[in-house]
C-alpha positions in Angstrom: 95.5 122.0 101.7 97.0 118.5 102.7 99.0 115.3 102.0 97.7 112.1 103.0 99.5 108.4 103.4 98.2 106.1 100.7 98.9 102.9 102.9 100.0 99.7 101.2 102.0 96.8 102.1 103.4 97.0 105.9 103.0 101.1 105.8 102.3 101.8 109.2 105.5 102.2 110.6 106.2 105.1 108.1 103.8 107.4 110.1 106.4 107.3 112.7 109.4 108.6 110.8 109.8 112.3 111.1 111.5 112.4 108.1 108.7 111.8 105.9 107.5 115.1 106.0 103.8 116.5 106.6 101.1 114.4 106.2 97.4 115.4 107.4 96.2 111.7 107.4 96.2 108.5 105.9 93.9 106.4 103.4 93.5 102.8 105.0 93.9 100.0 102.8 91.6 96.7 103.4 93.7 94.7 100.5 96.5 94.8 103.0 95.4 95.1 106.4 92.7 93.7 108.3 90.0 94.9 110.5 91.6 93.4 113.6 95.0 94.7 112.4 93.7 98.6 111.6 92.2 98.7 115.4 95.2 97.7 116.7 97.9 99.8 114.6 95.4 103.1 115.4 95.3 102.0 119.1 99.1 102.0 119.1 99.5 105.6 117.5 98.5 107.0 120.7 98.8 110.7 120.9 99.9 110.7 117.1 96.3 109.2 116.2 94.4 112.7 117.7 96.4 114.6 115.2 95.6 112.7 111.9 92.6 112.2 110.0 91.8 108.7 109.1 90.4 108.0 105.9 88.5 104.5 105.2 88.9 103.8 101.2 86.7 100.3 101.0 89.0 99.4 97.5 86.1 97.3 96.1 87.3 98.0 92.8 88.2 94.5 92.0 88.9 92.2 94.9 87.7 89.3 92.1 91.5 89.9 90.8 93.2 89.6 94.1 91.3 90.5 96.9 94.1 90.0 99.6 92.9 90.9 103.2 88.9 92.3 101.8 87.5 89.1 102.9 87.7 89.7 107.0 86.0 93.3 106.0 82.4 93.1 107.1 81.1 95.0 104.1 83.1 92.6 102.0 80.3 90.3 100.6 80.3 86.9 99.8 77.9 87.5 96.8 80.5 90.3 95.4 81.4 87.7 92.4 77.5 87.7 91.2 75.9 90.4 92.4 74.1 92.9 90.0 76.9 95.4 90.0 74.4 98.0 88.2 72.2 97.4 90.7 72.2 101.0 93.0 70.6 99.0 96.1 73.1 96.6 96.4 76.0 99.0 96.5 73.9 101.3 98.6 73.9 98.3 101.3 77.5 97.8 101.0 77.8 102.0 101.8 75.8 101.4 105.2 78.1 98.6 105.8 81.1 100.6 105.2 79.9 103.0 107.4 79.1 100.9 110.3 82.5 99.0 110.2 84.1 102.8 109.8 82.1 103.7 112.7 83.1 101.0 114.7 87.1 101.7 113.9 86.5 105.3 114.7 87.6 106.0 111.2 87.1 110.2 110.2 85.9 109.9 106.6 85.0 106.9 104.5 84.7 106.8 100.9 81.8 105.5 98.9 82.0 102.1 97.4 82.7 101.8 93.8 83.4 99.5 91.2 85.5 99.5 88.4 83.3 99.8 85.6 83.6 98.1 82.0 82.6 101.8 80.3 83.0 105.1 81.8 79.6 106.1 80.8 77.2 109.0 82.4 75.3 106.0 83.9 78.4 105.0 85.6 78.9 108.5 87.0 75.5 108.8 88.0 75.5 105.5 90.0 78.2 106.4 91.8 76.5 109.5 92.7 73.7 108.0 94.0 75.6 105.5 96.0 77.9 108.1 97.6 74.4 110.2 98.7 72.7 106.9 100.1 76.2 106.2 101.9 76.4 110.0 102.7 73.0 110.3 104.2 73.8 106.9 106.6 77.6 108.1 107.9 75.8 111.4 108.9 73.9 109.8 111.3 77.6 108.1 112.9 79.3 111.4 112.4 81.7 110.4 110.0 82.0 112.3 106.7 81.7 110.6 103.3 83.6 111.4 100.3 82.1 110.1 96.9 84.8 108.2 95.2 85.0 108.3 91.2 87.6 106.4 89.2 88.2 108.4 85.5 89.9 106.9 82.9 92.5 109.3 80.9 91.5 107.3 77.7 88.2 108.2 78.1 89.2 111.8 78.6 90.6 112.1 75.2 87.5 113.5 74.2 87.2 117.1 75.5 84.2 117.2 75.9 84.2 114.6 78.6 85.4 117.0 81.1 82.3 119.3 81.5 79.5 116.1 81.2 81.5 113.9 84.5 81.3 117.4 86.1 78.1 118.3 85.9 77.2 114.8 87.1 79.5 114.5 89.7 78.6 117.7 91.2 75.3 117.0 91.8 76.4 114.9 94.8 75.6 115.9 98.3 79.2 115.0 99.5 81.3 118.1 99.8 84.8 116.0 99.2 85.4 113.8 96.0 88.1 111.2 96.2 89.6 111.0 92.5 91.7 108.4 90.7 93.1 108.7 87.6 93.7 105.5 85.4 96.0 105.0 82.7 95.4 101.6 81.1 97.9 102.1 78.4 101.0 103.1 80.0 103.2 100.3 82.5 102.7 101.2 86.3 106.3 101.9 86.6 106.7 104.3 83.5 105.3 108.3 84.1 102.0 109.3 83.6 101.2 109.9 80.0 98.3 110.3 77.5 98.8 113.0 75.5 94.8 113.7 74.5 93.5 112.5 78.1 95.8 114.7 80.4 94.6 118.3 79.4 91.1 116.6 80.0 91.7 115.7 83.3 93.3 118.9 84.3 90.2 120.8 83.5 88.4 118.2 85.0 89.6 119.1 88.4 89.0 122.8 87.5 85.8 122.5 87.4 85.0 120.4 90.3 87.2 121.8 92.6 84.9 124.8 91.9 82.5 123.4 93.9 83.9 120.6 96.0 87.2 119.8 97.9 89.0 117.9 95.7 91.2 114.6 96.7 93.2 113.1 94.0 94.7 109.8 95.1 97.5 107.5 94.5 99.3 110.2 92.9 103.2 110.7 92.2 105.2 113.1 90.4 102.0 114.1 88.4 101.0 115.5 91.6 102.3 118.9 90.4 99.5 118.6 87.3 96.6 118.1 90.3 98.0 121.0 92.5 98.3 123.6 89.1 94.5 122.7 88.5 93.2 123.2 92.1 93.6 120.1 93.9 92.9 120.5 97.6 94.5 117.3 98.9 96.3 114.5 97.6 97.2 111.0 98.7 100.4 108.7 97.9 102.3 105.9 99.1 105.5 104.1 99.6 104.6 101.9 96.4 103.5 105.1 94.5 107.2 106.3 94.1 107.0 103.0 91.6 103.4 102.9 90.6 100.1 104.2 89.8 96.4 103.1 90.5 95.7 99.5 89.1 92.4 97.9 89.5 94.2 94.9 90.7 96.0 94.5 93.9 99.7 96.8 94.2 101.9 94.6 95.4 105.5 95.2 96.9 108.0 93.3 94.8 109.6 92.8 91.5 108.8 90.0 89.6 110.8 87.3 91.1 110.5 89.0 94.5 113.0 90.8 94.6 112.7 94.9 96.6 114.1 97.4 94.6 115.1 101.1 95.7 114.8 104.3 93.9 116.2 107.1 94.0 113.4 110.2 93.7 115.3 113.0 91.5 112.9 115.7 92.0 114.5 118.3 89.5 113.6 115.6 87.1 110.4 114.4 88.6 111.9 111.2 87.6 112.7 107.8 89.8 116.5 106.0 89.0 118.0 103.2 89.8 121.3 103.2 92.1 123.4 102.8 89.0 121.7 105.7 87.2 122.6 108.0 90.6 125.8 106.6 90.5 126.5 107.7 87.2 125.0 111.6 88.0 127.2 111.4 91.1 130.4 111.0 88.4 129.2 114.0 86.8 128.9 116.1 89.7 125.4 116.2 89.1 124.5 116.8 93.4 127.4 119.3 93.9 126.1 122.3 95.8 122.4 121.2 96.2 120.7 121.9 99.4 119.6 118.9 101.0 118.1 119.7 104.4 114.8 119.6 103.7 115.0 116.1 102.8 117.4 114.3 105.1 116.9 110.8 103.7 119.0 112.3 100.4 122.1 112.9 101.9 122.2 109.4 103.9 120.9 107.9 100.6 124.1 109.6 98.5 126.5 108.5 101.3 125.7 105.0 101.0 126.1 104.9 97.4 129.7 106.4 97.7 130.6 104.2 99.7 129.9 101.1 97.5 129.3 98.6 100.4 126.0 97.8 98.9 124.3 98.8 102.4 120.4 98.3 101.7 118.7 101.8 101.3 114.9 100.6 100.8 113.2 102.3 103.4 115.0 105.3 102.8 113.8 105.6 99.4 110.5 105.4 100.7 110.9 108.5 102.9 113.0 110.5 100.6 110.1 109.9 97.8 107.1 111.0 100.5 109.3 113.7 102.0 109.5 115.2 98.7 106.1 114.6 97.8 104.9 116.2 101.3 107.3 119.4 100.4 106.2 119.9 96.7 102.3 119.7 97.7 102.7 122.7 100.1 104.8 124.2 97.7 102.2 124.3 95.0 99.1 124.3 97.0 97.3 128.0 95.8 100.1 128.4 93.3 99.5 127.6 89.8 102.7 129.5 88.9 105.0 127.7 91.0 103.6 124.2 89.7 104.2 125.5 86.3 107.6 126.7 87.2 108.5 123.2 88.4 107.8 122.0 85.6 109.8 124.6 83.2 112.8 123.9 85.4 112.6 120.0 85.1 111.9 120.5 81.3 115.7 122.3 81.7 116.8 119.9 83.8 116.2 116.9 81.5 118.3 119.2 78.5 121.6 119.5 80.8 121.2 115.6 81.2 120.4 114.1 78.1 121.4 117.1 75.3 124.4 118.5 77.0 125.1 115.7 79.5 124.5 112.9 77.1 123.6 110.8 79.8 121.4 107.7 79.4 119.7 105.9 82.4 118.5 102.4 83.1 115.1 102.7 81.9 114.3 103.8 78.5 111.6 105.7 79.3 113.8 107.5 81.9 114.1 110.8 79.0 112.2 113.7 80.4 109.5 113.3 77.3 106.8 113.0 80.2 107.6 116.3 81.5 107.1 118.2 78.2 103.6 116.4 77.8 102.6 117.7 80.9 103.8 121.3 80.5 101.5 121.2 77.2 98.8 119.3 79.0 98.8 121.9 81.8 99.0 125.0 79.7 96.1 123.2 77.4 93.8 122.1 80.0 94.0 125.6 81.7 93.0 127.7 78.4 89.8 126.0 78.2 
């Protein structure tokens, strides 16, 4: 069981913050950091590096949209835009180059290169397995572990039969670990994950895969409760995941207009709230009696908001969210009952806020509907 820090823009300094909780490793972001920077930053970690598993995700999902610093990496070939992306040989060569560069950086694990497909067909997943196995054969000779990378569309999972079909293909891989990302194309990244028909099948898929592989679900947010309930061993999340989910383009740091906004992570509601929402809850006495000793940033943030001086708390918001994710991953690991109980409690808490407290938050989607949808999905997917 482990939580990993999913890197994004300017994430390195968070590793030195004790208040983010217990993270077993990190997932590098080539879109945001070039190899020279990565090498220097890893060296700068000193003794801290020895206790971290470093994973290289080559992030070749859709670099034509916004490649960031991808062209600084040797495996990102100049012919990416014109290459035949259905050619297993081309992808296998990319896998070899990912391994070579990962070995140069002394990473512990590489994720096999994966594309963002036009359609999530069986042929796509078969290609990803072929590429991953070729990558593993080369990585084994360098003492580097390989994870099979797979992107799964929740829209495609509206068909319950897809769980068994996808799992049967992915489980053929010689890789013992899988780096799994769920894509929800229909909901803006800042809103809670929801895909009524797809999430139960995603839960079922993880249950199937976890029986034969070590499952790592990447780019998670509050939805990690679903994946831990289903049997995922590892999760990765980052400071930007308290606002955004995975998208094939680059995840940016700012809201439109370049303004960075701090969000409060309200774990009991499995929601992220704006400062005005937190101030509203403070006036209603929502936080009275809450023990915040297991997440020190919470008390600090509330002190700032109570003070009303407009003191920035953006970094504290990242630390608060990351500590919550780390804490809850440990609570829910190996305990489906605990994960379901947390969702039940969140559903009751939303009842207190919306039904009895008659409190309305600034973002209209913050009404608790996602929690009830997740409860239904969790129970349906677990029964299959």
